[in-house]
C-alpha positions as CSV (number, residue, x, y, z in Angstrom):
1,M,0.1,21.2,31.6
2,F,-3.0,19.0,31.2
3,S,-6.3,18.7,32.9
4,I,-7.5,15.5,34.6
5,W,-10.0,15.1,31.8
6,E,-7.3,15.3,29.1
7,K,-5.2,12.8,31.0
8,Q,-8.0,10.3,31.3
9,S,-9.6,10.6,27.9
10,Y,-6.7,11.5,25.6
11,L,-3.4,10.5,27.1
12,K,-3.9,6.9,28.4
13,H,-4.7,4.0,26.1
14,D,-4.5,0.2,25.7
15,V,-2.8,0.4,22.3
16,I,-1.1,3.3,20.6
17,I,-0.6,3.0,16.8
18,V,2.1,5.2,15.3
19,G,1.1,5.9,11.7
20,G,-2.4,6.7,10.4
21,G,-2.2,5.3,6.9
22,I,-4.1,2.2,5.6
23,V,-2.0,-0.2,7.7
24,G,-2.4,1.8,11.0
25,L,-6.2,2.1,10.4
26,S,-6.5,-1.5,9.5
27,V,-4.6,-2.6,12.7
28,G,-6.9,-0.3,14.7
29,C,-10.1,-1.7,13.1
30,S,-9.0,-5.3,13.6
31,I,-8.3,-4.7,17.3
32,L,-11.6,-2.9,18.0
33,E,-13.7,-5.4,16.0
34,K,-12.6,-8.2,18.4
35,N,-11.9,-6.1,21.5
36,S,-14.5,-3.4,21.7
37,D,-13.6,-2.4,25.3
38,K,-10.1,-1.4,24.4
39,K,-8.9,2.2,24.0
40,I,-7.0,2.6,20.8
41,L,-5.2,5.7,19.7
42,I,-3.7,6.4,16.2
43,L,-1.0,9.1,16.0
44,E,-0.5,10.5,12.5
45,R,2.2,13.1,12.1
46,G,0.6,14.7,9.0
47,I,-2.7,16.5,8.6
48,L,-3.2,13.9,5.9
49,P,-1.5,10.4,5.9
50,T,2.2,10.9,5.3
51,G,3.3,7.8,3.4
52,A,1.6,6.4,0.3
53,S,-1.9,5.5,1.5
54,T,-3.6,8.4,-0.4
55,K,-0.7,9.0,-2.9
56,N,-0.8,5.8,-4.8
57,A,-2.5,5.0,-8.1
58,G,-5.4,3.1,-6.5
59,F,-4.8,-0.5,-7.5
60,I,-6.1,-3.6,-5.7
61,C,-3.8,-6.2,-7.0
62,T,-2.0,-9.5,-6.4
63,D,0.8,-9.7,-8.9
64,S,1.2,-9.4,-12.6
65,L,2.4,-12.5,-14.4
66,T,6.0,-11.4,-14.7
67,E,6.1,-10.2,-11.0
68,F,4.7,-13.5,-9.9
69,V,7.3,-15.4,-11.9
70,E,10.0,-13.2,-10.5
71,D,8.8,-13.7,-6.9
72,I,9.0,-17.5,-7.5
73,K,12.6,-17.1,-8.6
74,K,13.4,-15.1,-5.4
75,M,11.2,-16.9,-2.9
76,G,10.2,-20.3,-4.3
77,E,6.8,-21.4,-5.4
78,K,5.2,-22.0,-2.0
79,E,6.1,-18.6,-0.6
80,A,5.2,-16.7,-3.8
81,I,1.8,-18.4,-3.9
82,D,1.2,-17.6,-0.2
83,L,2.0,-13.9,-0.8
84,F,-0.2,-13.8,-3.9
85,C,-3.1,-15.2,-1.9
86,Q,-2.5,-12.9,1.1
87,R,-2.9,-9.9,-1.2
88,Y,-6.1,-11.4,-2.7
89,Q,-7.6,-12.1,0.7
90,G,-6.4,-8.7,2.0
91,Y,-8.1,-6.5,-0.6
92,N,-11.3,-8.6,-0.3
93,H,-11.3,-8.0,3.4
94,L,-11.0,-4.3,2.7
95,L,-14.0,-4.5,0.3
96,K,-16.0,-6.4,2.9
97,R,-15.3,-3.7,5.5
98,L,-16.1,-0.8,3.3
99,G,-18.3,-2.2,0.6
100,Q,-17.6,-1.5,-3.1
101,R,-19.3,1.9,-2.9
102,G,-17.2,2.8,0.1
103,C,-14.0,2.8,-2.0
104,D,-15.5,3.1,-5.5
105,A,-14.1,-0.4,-6.4
106,K,-14.3,-1.4,-10.1
107,F,-13.2,-4.5,-11.8
108,Q,-12.8,-3.3,-15.5
109,G,-9.9,-5.5,-16.3
110,S,-6.2,-5.8,-15.3
111,Y,-3.5,-6.2,-17.9
112,E,0.3,-6.4,-18.2
113,L,2.0,-4.9,-21.2
114,I,5.2,-6.8,-22.3
115,D,7.8,-5.3,-24.7
116,Q,9.9,-8.5,-25.1
117,Q,9.5,-10.1,-28.6
118,D,10.9,-13.4,-27.2
119,F,8.6,-13.5,-24.1
120,D,7.9,-17.1,-23.1
121,V,4.1,-17.4,-23.3
122,S,4.3,-20.8,-21.6
123,L,4.7,-19.0,-18.3
124,I,0.9,-18.3,-18.5
125,D,0.1,-22.0,-18.3
126,Y,2.8,-22.4,-15.6
127,A,1.3,-19.7,-13.4
128,N,-2.2,-20.9,-13.9
129,N,-1.4,-24.4,-13.0
130,L,0.1,-23.3,-9.7
131,L,-2.9,-21.2,-8.8
132,R,-5.8,-23.2,-10.3
133,D,-6.4,-25.4,-7.2
134,I,-6.8,-22.3,-5.1
135,F,-8.9,-20.1,-7.4
136,K,-10.7,-22.8,-9.4
137,K,-10.1,-20.9,-12.6
138,D,-7.3,-19.6,-14.8
139,I,-6.0,-16.2,-13.5
140,F,-3.9,-15.2,-16.6
141,T,-5.0,-15.0,-20.2
142,L,-3.2,-13.8,-23.3
143,R,-5.0,-10.8,-24.8
144,N,-3.0,-9.5,-27.7
145,D,-6.3,-8.8,-29.5
146,L,-6.7,-5.8,-27.3
147,I,-3.4,-4.0,-27.9
148,N,-4.6,-2.1,-31.0
149,Q,-8.1,-1.6,-29.6
150,F,-6.7,0.1,-26.5
151,G,-4.5,2.4,-28.7
152,F,-1.1,1.2,-27.5
153,N,2.0,1.3,-29.6
154,Q,2.2,-2.2,-31.2
155,N,5.9,-1.7,-31.9
156,K,6.5,-1.3,-28.2
157,V,3.8,-3.7,-26.8
158,K,4.4,-7.2,-28.1
159,F,2.2,-9.1,-25.6
160,M,-0.7,-8.3,-23.3
161,I,-1.8,-10.6,-20.5
162,E,-5.0,-10.2,-18.5
163,S,-5.5,-11.0,-14.8
164,S,-9.0,-11.9,-13.8
165,I,-8.8,-10.9,-10.1
166,E,-7.5,-7.4,-10.0
167,G,-9.3,-4.0,-9.9
168,Q,-9.1,-0.4,-8.9
169,I,-10.3,1.8,-6.1
170,D,-10.4,5.4,-5.0
171,T,-7.9,5.4,-2.2
172,G,-8.9,8.8,-0.9
173,L,-12.5,7.7,-0.5
174,A,-11.3,4.4,1.0
175,M,-9.2,6.1,3.6
176,R,-12.0,8.5,4.6
177,N,-14.4,5.7,5.1
178,L,-11.8,3.5,6.9
179,Y,-11.2,6.4,9.2
180,K,-14.9,6.8,9.8
181,Y,-15.3,3.1,10.5
182,F,-12.4,3.2,12.9
183,V,-13.9,6.1,14.8
184,S,-17.3,4.4,14.8
185,L,-15.8,1.5,16.6
186,G,-14.6,3.8,19.3
187,G,-11.0,4.6,18.1
188,L,-9.3,8.0,18.5
189,Y,-7.3,9.4,15.6
190,L,-5.1,12.4,16.1
191,T,-3.4,14.2,13.2
192,G,-0.4,16.6,13.4
193,A,1.0,14.2,16.0
194,E,4.7,13.8,15.3
195,V,6.2,11.1,17.5
196,K,9.7,12.0,18.7
197,N,10.6,8.9,20.8
198,Y,9.2,6.4,23.2
199,K,10.3,4.9,26.5
200,K,9.3,1.6,28.1
201,I,8.6,2.2,31.8
202,D,7.5,-1.4,32.6
203,N,5.5,-4.2,31.1
204,Q,2.3,-2.2,31.7
205,C,3.4,1.3,30.5
206,I,5.1,2.7,27.4
207,Q,5.5,6.4,27.2
208,V,5.2,8.0,23.7
209,N,6.6,11.5,23.3
210,V,4.8,13.7,20.8
211,K,5.9,17.1,19.6
212,N,3.8,19.9,21.2
213,T,3.1,22.7,18.7
214,N,1.8,24.9,21.5
215,S,4.6,24.4,24.0
216,A,8.3,23.4,24.3
217,E,7.0,20.6,26.6
218,D,6.3,17.3,24.8
219,I,2.9,15.7,25.1
220,I,3.4,12.3,26.8
221,F,0.9,9.6,25.9
222,E,0.9,6.3,27.8
223,S,-0.1,2.9,26.6
224,Q,0.3,-0.8,27.5
225,N,1.0,-1.7,23.8
226,L,2.7,0.2,21.0
227,V,2.5,-0.6,17.3
228,F,4.6,1.1,14.6
229,C,2.8,1.3,11.2
230,T,5.2,3.7,9.7
231,N,6.5,1.7,6.7
232,G,9.4,3.5,5.0
233,F,9.9,5.8,8.0
234,T,10.1,3.0,10.6
235,N,13.9,2.8,11.1
236,N,13.9,6.5,12.1
237,L,11.6,5.7,15.1
238,I,12.4,2.3,16.5
239,K,15.5,1.2,18.5
240,S,16.6,-1.5,16.2
241,E,17.4,-1.7,12.5
242,L,15.1,-3.7,10.3
243,N,15.7,-4.9,6.7
244,L,13.8,-2.1,5.0
245,V,14.4,1.1,3.1
246,P,12.0,3.8,1.8
247,G,11.1,3.8,-1.9
248,R,9.5,6.9,-3.5
249,G,6.8,6.5,-6.1
250,Q,6.1,9.4,-8.5
251,V,2.8,9.8,-10.3
252,I,1.3,12.0,-12.9
253,V,-2.3,12.5,-13.9
254,T,-3.6,13.8,-17.3
255,K,-6.4,16.2,-17.9
256,P,-9.6,14.4,-19.1
257,I,-9.1,12.8,-22.5
258,E,-12.0,12.6,-24.9
259,N,-12.8,9.1,-25.9
260,L,-10.1,7.4,-23.9
261,K,-9.7,4.0,-25.5
262,F,-9.0,1.8,-22.5
263,K,-10.4,1.1,-19.0
264,G,-8.8,-0.9,-16.2
265,I,-5.5,-1.1,-14.5
266,F,-2.2,-1.9,-16.3
267,H,1.3,-3.0,-15.3
268,M,4.5,-2.7,-17.2
269,D,8.2,-3.7,-16.7
270,E,7.5,-6.2,-13.9
271,G,5.3,-3.7,-12.1
272,F,7.8,-0.8,-12.0
273,Y,5.3,1.2,-14.2
274,Y,1.6,1.2,-13.6
275,F,-1.3,3.2,-15.1
276,R,-5.1,3.2,-15.0
277,D,-8.1,5.2,-16.2
278,Y,-9.8,7.6,-13.9
279,Y,-13.0,9.1,-15.3
280,G,-11.4,9.9,-18.6
281,R,-8.0,10.7,-17.2
282,V,-4.9,8.6,-17.1
283,I,-3.1,8.1,-13.8
284,F,0.5,6.9,-14.5
285,G,3.2,6.2,-12.0
286,G,6.5,4.4,-11.5
287,G,10.0,4.6,-13.0
288,R,11.7,4.0,-9.6
289,N,13.9,1.4,-11.3
290,T,15.5,4.1,-13.5
291,D,17.1,5.7,-10.3
292,F,17.0,3.3,-7.4
293,I,19.5,5.4,-5.4
294,G,17.7,8.7,-5.9
295,E,14.4,7.2,-5.1
296,T,15.5,5.5,-1.9
297,T,14.4,8.5,0.1
298,T,11.6,9.9,2.3
299,K,11.5,13.3,0.6
300,I,8.0,13.8,-0.6
301,E,8.7,15.6,-3.9
302,T,8.9,14.9,-7.6
303,T,12.0,15.0,-9.8
304,T,12.4,16.1,-13.4
305,K,14.2,12.9,-14.4
306,I,11.3,10.6,-13.3
307,I,8.4,12.8,-14.4
308,N,9.9,13.3,-17.9
309,N,10.5,9.6,-18.2
310,L,6.8,9.0,-17.4
311,K,5.7,11.6,-20.0
312,V,7.8,10.0,-22.7
313,I,6.3,6.6,-22.1
314,L,2.9,8.0,-21.9
315,K,3.4,9.7,-25.3
316,E,5.3,6.9,-27.1
317,V,3.6,3.8,-25.7
318,I,0.3,4.4,-23.9
319,L,-1.3,7.4,-25.6
320,L,0.2,7.0,-29.1
321,N,-1.3,9.6,-31.5
322,T,-3.6,10.8,-28.7
323,P,-3.0,14.4,-27.6
324,F,-2.8,14.9,-23.8
325,E,-1.8,17.3,-21.1
326,V,-0.5,16.5,-17.7
327,D,-2.7,18.2,-15.1
328,Y,-0.5,17.6,-12.0
329,E,1.9,15.3,-10.3
330,W,2.8,14.0,-6.8
331,S,4.8,11.4,-5.0
332,G,4.4,9.0,-2.0
333,I,6.8,7.0,0.1
334,M,6.6,3.2,-0.1
335,C,8.9,0.6,1.6
336,F,11.0,-2.3,0.4
337,S,13.7,-4.6,1.6
338,K,17.3,-3.5,1.4
339,D,18.4,-6.4,-0.8
340,G,15.2,-6.4,-2.9
341,K,14.5,-10.0,-1.9
342,G,12.2,-9.7,1.0
343,K,8.7,-9.4,-0.5
344,N,6.7,-10.3,2.6
345,P,5.7,-7.5,5.0
346,I,7.5,-7.3,8.3
347,V,4.9,-8.1,11.0
348,E,6.6,-8.9,14.3
349,Q,7.1,-8.2,17.9
350,L,10.2,-6.1,18.6
351,E,10.1,-6.6,22.3
352,K,7.4,-7.2,24.9
353,N,4.3,-5.1,24.1
354,I,6.0,-3.3,21.2
355,F,5.2,-4.4,17.6
356,V,5.9,-3.4,14.0
357,A,3.9,-3.7,10.7
358,A,6.0,-2.3,7.9
359,R,7.6,-3.0,4.5
360,M,4.5,-3.4,2.4
361,N,6.4,-3.5,-0.9
362,G,4.0,-1.1,-2.6
363,Q,1.1,-3.4,-1.8
364,G,-0.3,-1.7,1.3
365,V,-3.8,-1.4,-0.1
366,A,-4.0,-5.1,-0.8
367,I,-2.3,-6.5,2.2
368,A,-3.1,-4.0,5.1
369,S,-6.2,-5.8,6.3
370,N,-4.4,-9.1,6.6
371,V,-1.6,-7.3,8.5
372,G,-4.1,-5.8,10.9
373,E,-5.5,-9.3,11.7
374,Q,-2.0,-10.6,12.4
375,I,-1.1,-7.7,14.8
376,E,-4.4,-8.1,16.6
377,K,-3.7,-11.8,17.3
378,M,-0.2,-10.9,18.5
379,I,-1.4,-8.3,21.0
380,Y,-4.5,-10.2,22.1
381,P,-3.9,-13.9,21.5
382,K,-6.9,-16.1,22.0
383,I,-6.6,-19.0,24.4
384,K,-7.8,-22.2,22.8
385,L,-9.8,-24.3,25.2
């Protein structure tokens, strides 16, 4: 039972976005920046974003060297370069929206740790040659001189490669400010709004049923357009099956460490492990590749197997001879392709007026702003005169 005021101000919209993470907010901001007269609603099932937007390690990155080379093997040079550039453009768009203070952005160095004695260092020149015309500089540099200085185990870390264009942000602060920006543009953001299903009435009306915590009767929202920004949870909501699966990422954070020897962001094992400094602490996540089956899940919890694995690497490789204590741990849900080959996000129209933006491949922070622009153009295409 709803009043006429509720029906007019809360229940009827031009675009409903399901999922209030960084992708959903970016879509909403992109639409309102160019269509200020539109009524945009974001429905987020959690009190806080449910996926990985505030549960990641806070990287703004393109690709480590070995990830880039692996992408080339899977996708070819052109597509891998395009994806690399999309991520670079995307996180710069985010920084432009929020400002560096708005997300505590820092560029203190980005490095990849490589444990292979026979690593082919000529790949550095190969990658730089592919990217030089675009960036007008070398992206990757061999920095073995820093391995000992940073306190890493030299028996485990044989090479270290620096990237000149990656950095770190505070994703909690970024999400708060992106939310504030979306609302300042006129958007409406509702939390605790679990979408049960949707029904297309005609080309002007889509009904979205949301669980009502105060009544057995669902709350029915109406919109002309519907966008799913639900990443690893998408196939549970849409009426078709996309090439995507959830992928859980587990993270630990240490208590502050006196005189921590390194700053910046770090990748290991083709990006399956990642760590950074955070005001004297170390945030360390990954290990999904040690249990792909177990981590293909939407359960937001940690496991002894993965957490212990992270602690061992922290002790034996990263913080060698440095005492530390783990303060707490968490997990977040990312999204990848079923076959592991699809590295581009899925940004497409499912049917008339229904769209999806999903499968961020662990790069939602970097690529969400670009995805938002793509969805806006699909919903409101500009007529060229």
